[in-house]
N, C-alpha and C positions, 0 to 999 in steps of 0.2 A: 372394158379392159380386156387385154389379150395376153395369153400365155405364149411362150416360145419353147418349142420342143426340139432338141438336137438329139438325134439317134444314130449311134455307131458311126460318127463322122471321123474321117481320116484324111490327112493331107501330107504329101511328101513333095519335096523339090529335089529331083534327081535321086541320089541315094540318102538324102537327109530326111528323116521322118519328123515332121513338125507337129502333127496331131495324130494320136493313135486311139481309135475306138472311143471317142468322146460321146457319152450319153448323159444329158442333163436337161432338166425342165426348169425354166425360169418362170416362176408363178405370176399369175395376173396381178398387176399393180405393185409388184415387189421391186426392191432395189438390190441387185446382186452385183457384187464386185468379183472380177476375175483378177486374182492376185498371184504374182509369180515373178521370178527374175527374168532378165532379158533372155530371149530364146526359149522360154517355157511354152510358147504357143498361144498365149492369151490374146494378143492382137490378131493373130490369124483366125482364131475362133470367132472373134467379134466381126471381122471382115467377111467371114463365111456367112454369118447370120445376116449381115448387111447386104450381101450379094456381090461384093467386090472381088471375092475369091470363090472359085467353084471347088467343092470338096472332091477328092478322088473316090470317096465312098460315103455312104450315109445319107440321112434325110434331115432337112430343116423344115419345121412347120411353124407358121405364125398363126395362132388360133387353130382353126380346122384346115387351113390351107397349106398344102405342100408347096413351098417356095424354092425348093432345091435348084430348080432350073429357071426360076423367074428372075429377070434382070432387076438390078437395084432400083431403077426408077419406077418399077411396078410393085414394090414391096410395101409401100407406105410406112417407111421408117424415117425417123429423124436422127441425124448423126452430128456429133460435135467432135472436131478433130483437135489434136494437140496444138496445131498452129492456128486455130480459129478459121483459117481459109476465108476471110472476108474479102470482098472485092473492093480494092482501095478507091476505085473511081466511082463507086456507088455510094449514095447516102445510106444512113442507117435504115431508113424506111425501105429503100430499094433493096438493100441486102436482106432484110427480114422478109420482104415480100417476094423474093426471087422464086422460091418454090411454089408460091401461089400462082404466079404468072405461068410457070411451066404446066400447071394444072388447069389453066384457062380461067382462073379466078382473077378478075381485074375490077377496076373502078371502085365504087363506094364499098362494096363487100370486101374487097382486098384491103382497103384502107382501114376498115373497122377491125379486120382480123389482125392487121399489123399493130394497130393501137392496143388491141387486147393483149397481144404477145408482149409488147413493150411494157405494158402495165404489169404483167405477171412477173417480168424480170426487174421491175422497179426502175425503168428508164422512160417514163412518160415524158413527152416533149423533146426527146432526143432524135426524132426522125429525120430532121434536116441536117444533122451533123454527119461528118465523114469519119471513117475509122481512125485516121491520123489525129483527129481531135479528141480521141478517147484514151483513157487509161487502159492498162492491161485487163483489169477487172471488168471495166465497162465493155471492152471488146468481147470478153468471154460471155457477158450477158447477152450481147447482140447475137453471138453465135448460138446461144441457147434459144433465144427468141426465134431465130430463123428455123431451128430444128423443131420447135413445138407449134409454130404458127400453122403448119399444115395439118395439125391434129393427127399425128402419127399413131400407129398401133403400138410401136415400140420406140424407145429412145436409147440410142447407143452412144456411149461416151468413151473416146479413146484418149486416156490420160489428159483430160482437158484442163487440169489445174497445175500441171507440172511446170509451166513456164512462169508461174506467179511466185512472188516472194512468200515467205512463211506466213506473215501476218495476213496478207491478202488472200492466200490460199485457205487459211482457216475461216476467213469471212465468207469466201465463196462456197466452202463446204456447207455452211449453214444455209446459204441462199439456195444452193443446189438441192439440198434435202427438202427445203420448203417448197420449191417449185415442183419437185417430184411428188410430194405429198398432195399438193393442191391439184396437180394435173391428173394424178392417179395412173400415170404411165408406167407400164412395165419397163424397167430400166436395167441395162447391162453396162457396167462401168469397168473399164480396164485401168489398173493402176499397179505400180510397184511399191507404193507407199503403204506400209502396214497400218499405220495410225489412221490414215485416210479411209482404208477399207473398214476398219473397226468402227469408225465414227459414223459412216454414212449408211452402212449396209443392213438390210434385213437378213442377207445370206452372203457368205464368203466362200468362194471356190478357189482352192489353192492348186496351182498347176506346177508341175515339174516335168520337164522333158516330154512335153506333149500329152501328158495324162493329168486328169484331176485326181489328186492324191487324198483330198479331204474336202468336204463341203458341209456347211451347217451355219447356224446362227453365230454371230461374232463371238459371243461369250463362250459358246460350246467349243468352237474351233480353238480359241485361245486357251481356255482352261483345260481342255481334254484333247490335246493333239494326239494323233494316232501314230505318227512317224517322227523320226528325228528331223527330217527335212521340214515338216509342218511346224514343229516346235521351234526350230531355229529360224525359219523364215518369218513367222508371225510372232514378232517380239524377241525376247531374249530368254535363254534357259540354261540351267546347269544340267549336265548329263553325267549320271553316276552309274557305273557298271559294277556289278558284283555277282555273287553266287546265291542262288535261291536255297535257303535253309529254313525249315520249320515255318513256312508261310510268310517269311520276310526275305529281304535281300541283305546279305552280309557285305558291307562296304567299309573299308578303312577301319576294321575292328569294331564296327557298330552294326546293329541289326536295324535295318530301315524298313518300317512298315509301310505298306501301300494300300490303296483302295482299288479293288478290282482284281481279276484273275492274274496269276503269275505263271510263268513256264514251269515245267516239271522240276521236282526236287533235284538239286545238284547242277542244274543248267545255269547258263549266264543270262542275266536280265539287265536291261538298261532302263533307268527311270529318268524323267525330266522333272525339274523343280524350278519354277519361275523365281528369279532373284528377289522380287518384292514379297514373296511368300515366306521368306526366311528371316527369322529374327536373330539378333546377336545377343549373347549372354542371357538367353531365355526370356528377354522382354519381348513377348510376341506381338507383332504388329497386327496379326489376325488370330485371335485366341481360338484354341481348340474347343470343340463342343464338349459339354459335360461328359466326364468319364472317357473321353477320347485320349488315347496315348499320344505322346509327342515324340517325334524323332529328334535325336540329338547327335551332333557330330562335333568333335573337337577340331579346331582349326587355328591358324595363325594369320594375322593381318599382314599382307605384303605391302599394300599401298591403298591410298584413299584418293578418289577423284571427286573434287568439289564442284558442284554444278549450281550453286546458289540455293535453290529450294530443296535440292536433294543431294545425297552422297552415294557414291558407288564404292563399295569395299571389294578389293581383290584379295582373295585368301587362298591358303593351301592347307589341305588336310591329307597327310601322307603324300600319295602321288596325285591326288586330285587337285585341280584348280577350280575355284569357285568364285562366284560373283553374287553380291548381295546389294540390293537397293534399299536405302533408308531415307526417311524424311529428315530434313535439317531442322529438327525441333528439339533435340535432346542436349543442346549445348555443344561442348567441344568434341570433335570426332575422335574416335579411337586412334591411337598412334600405331604406326607401322611396327611390327614385331610383337604386338599384343596377342597373348593367347586368349582365345574366346571359345564359347560354346554356341554353335548354330542350332536353331530349333525350328521345326515346322510340323504341321499336322499331317498325318498320313494321307488325308484326302488330296493334298497337294503333291504327292509323289505319283506321277503319272507313268504307268508302265507302257513303253513304246513297242510297236510291232517290229521295228527294225532299228 
């Protein structure tokens, strides 16, 4: 297994800065997602690691080897593109074995390697078919097989599931994670899908305007976002701003307790609270620990969005607009106009840096 180290990497196109001083280690055998909106720089970073784009500054290492100036064909990386990029005039076996041929591996050895790769992606016996005879999910598996058949040091994935429908995408997420675990490949995965990043990753790096704003394990990044952007992009959140008084934050005539340090007394503070952490009328979905105080906020139901298994309540408390997620398990939803009390544990009040 091989780690990837990116140090002080920068890239601009004309006057537009795409990446600014990116330093990140992608650990051996880990699955890391680069998550961010369009234009955040995640695909450019992936292409710099691959060798398709040369950085203006910085160093890229794969293992102990400095590959900053090494061409893509000499880096021993496997890459899967959003469009699959299969050759339509070649059979599945020829597509999968293409990289082996470029490396001088042919004949019985190449055939065995192709069969091994197709077995890994659960397409044994498909070698004689052509891409046009395959479903979207099967084409994606062929693209994966082509990437791993060369036994790369690193697997790079550029939004490979975005063209699939929701059901098939979920199935392929399971398969992709299985293949990564079985192969042990250090994997870097570009996506704009938050759920996908949380489902697949050992680590998530959130990019905004060419910088990594937070990186960590999925639960850590989701539960303890550092900035408003991180909280907003990875999931959904309520943002409450108030004045720091006596070790709490005064918001809408309520004193909101938090976990962790607050700014100085009298200053403004913004906290994030995930919608699923909030209970309505004190019936807590996630009970507080023994002797732990509970935050309470009076609010009025504005509307209810019915989604089958769940409900989304839109509420107002003073000048604040809030959102609460609830499971559809308690009978009839609350009516619009109902006065309620919202409650949550202080550990779910996350103080943001900006």
